[in-house]
C-alpha positions in Angstrom: -20.2 103.1 -184.4 -23.0 105.2 -182.8 -20.5 106.9 -180.4 -18.2 107.7 -183.3 -21.0 109.2 -185.3 -22.1 111.4 -182.4 -18.5 112.5 -181.8 -18.1 113.3 -185.5 -21.3 115.3 -185.4 -20.2 117.3 -182.3 -16.8 118.0 -183.9 -18.4 119.3 -187.1 -20.8 121.5 -185.2 -18.0 122.9 -183.2 -16.0 123.8 -186.3 -18.4 126.3 -187.6 -17.1 129.1 -189.8 -16.4 132.5 -188.3 -18.5 133.8 -191.2 -22.2 133.9 -190.6 -24.6 134.8 -187.9 -23.6 135.5 -184.3 -26.0 135.7 -181.4 -29.5 136.9 -182.4 -28.6 136.8 -186.1 -25.7 139.3 -185.9 -23.4 138.9 -188.8 -19.8 138.0 -188.0 -16.9 138.5 -190.4 -13.6 136.8 -190.6 -11.7 139.9 -189.4 -8.8 139.0 -187.1 -7.4 140.7 -184.0 -3.6 140.3 -183.8 -2.1 139.7 -180.4 0.1 142.5 -179.1 0.5 145.8 -177.2 -0.5 149.2 -178.5 1.1 152.5 -177.6 -0.7 155.9 -177.8 1.2 159.1 -177.3 -0.8 162.2 -176.4 -0.8 165.1 -178.9 0.9 167.3 -176.3 3.9 164.9 -176.0 4.1 163.7 -179.7 6.4 166.6 -180.8 9.0 165.5 -178.1 9.3 161.8 -179.2 11.2 160.0 -181.9 9.4 157.9 -184.4 10.1 154.7 -182.6 9.8 153.0 -179.2 10.6 149.6 -177.8 8.6 147.3 -175.6 10.2 144.6 -173.5 7.5 142.0 -172.6 8.3 139.4 -169.9 6.3 136.4 -168.8 7.0 132.8 -167.7 10.7 133.7 -167.0 11.4 134.9 -170.5 11.7 138.5 -171.9 11.5 139.6 -175.5 12.0 143.0 -177.0 9.8 144.4 -179.8 10.3 147.5 -181.9 7.3 149.9 -182.1 7.1 152.3 -185.1 5.2 155.4 -184.1 3.0 156.9 -186.8 0.5 159.8 -186.7 -2.7 158.8 -184.9 -5.9 159.3 -186.8 -9.6 159.5 -186.2 -12.7 159.7 -188.4 -13.7 163.3 -189.3 -17.3 164.5 -189.6 -19.4 162.3 -191.9 -21.0 163.5 -195.1 -23.9 161.7 -196.6 -25.4 161.6 -200.1 -28.7 159.7 -199.9 -28.0 156.3 -198.2 -24.3 156.5 -198.6 -22.2 158.1 -195.9 -18.4 158.6 -195.7 -15.9 160.3 -193.5 -12.4 161.5 -194.1 -9.6 160.4 -191.8 -7.9 163.3 -190.0 -4.7 163.3 -187.9 -5.2 163.9 -184.1 -1.7 165.3 -183.5 -0.8 162.2 -181.4 1.2 159.2 -182.4 0.4 155.5 -182.3 2.2 152.2 -182.6 1.6 148.5 -182.1 4.0 145.7 -181.2 2.7 142.4 -182.7 3.4 139.7 -180.1 2.1 136.4 -181.6 2.3 134.4 -178.4 1.1 137.1 -176.0 -0.7 135.3 -173.1 -3.9 136.2 -171.2 -1.9 136.5 -168.0 0.1 139.3 -166.3 3.0 140.5 -168.4 5.7 142.8 -167.2 6.2 145.5 -169.9 9.0 148.0 -170.1 8.1 150.8 -172.5 10.9 153.0 -173.8 10.0 156.0 -175.9 13.0 157.8 -177.3 13.1 161.6 -177.2 13.2 163.4 -180.5 16.4 165.3 -179.7 17.8 163.9 -176.5 17.2 161.5 -173.7 14.3 159.1 -173.5 10.9 160.7 -172.9 9.6 157.6 -171.3 11.2 154.6 -169.6 8.6 152.9 -167.5 7.9 149.3 -166.3 4.3 148.3 -165.7 2.4 145.1 -165.4 -0.5 144.5 -167.7 -2.9 141.7 -168.2 -3.9 141.4 -171.9 -7.6 140.8 -172.6 -9.3 139.4 -175.7 -10.2 141.8 -178.5 -13.7 141.5 -180.0 -13.3 143.0 -183.6 -17.0 142.1 -184.4 -18.4 142.6 -181.0 -18.8 140.2 -178.0 -21.4 138.1 -179.8 -19.0 136.9 -182.5 -16.2 135.5 -180.4 -12.8 136.7 -179.2 -9.7 137.5 -181.1 -6.2 137.6 -179.7 -5.4 139.1 -176.4 -4.2 142.8 -176.5 -3.1 145.5 -174.1 -2.7 149.2 -174.7 -0.5 151.8 -173.0 -1.1 155.5 -173.1 1.6 158.2 -172.6 0.1 161.5 -171.5 1.4 165.1 -172.0 3.8 164.8 -169.0 5.2 161.4 -170.1 3.3 159.4 -167.5 2.2 155.9 -168.7 -1.3 154.6 -168.1 -3.5 151.8 -169.4 -6.2 152.3 -172.1 -9.1 149.9 -172.4 
């Protein structure tokens, strides 16, 4: 009975909520981090691409293809403050961004073929790379990891690189 009580206590302690303090009293929210692969298209190349791309992801002998909808990329503009309250408007960067949600994306090397269709003709990008998805930390490293993610960046010339 004593062993069962100790085991139950350890299980309860290990099932703490994601809401609450992290290391050194840092507050941790329940925000999630979906597993998947992001695609960023540079501003200089965005006018030459269609509004979609595909990602073929292969691991453990299986390949799956995912559609990626490319939308205008944004960033926060200059902040404005009124007393203790600050805000910033979102502005478009001129680039494009998309994300392929891959619920079972592993934390191991994945062969990825990125195809970005051209706006008026042949594909702008057709490139195969190997990426190793890493955990995302939406609340910072002291609050625990979310799903593994990887990110690909297409530069002005159509070359594909990795973004961390």
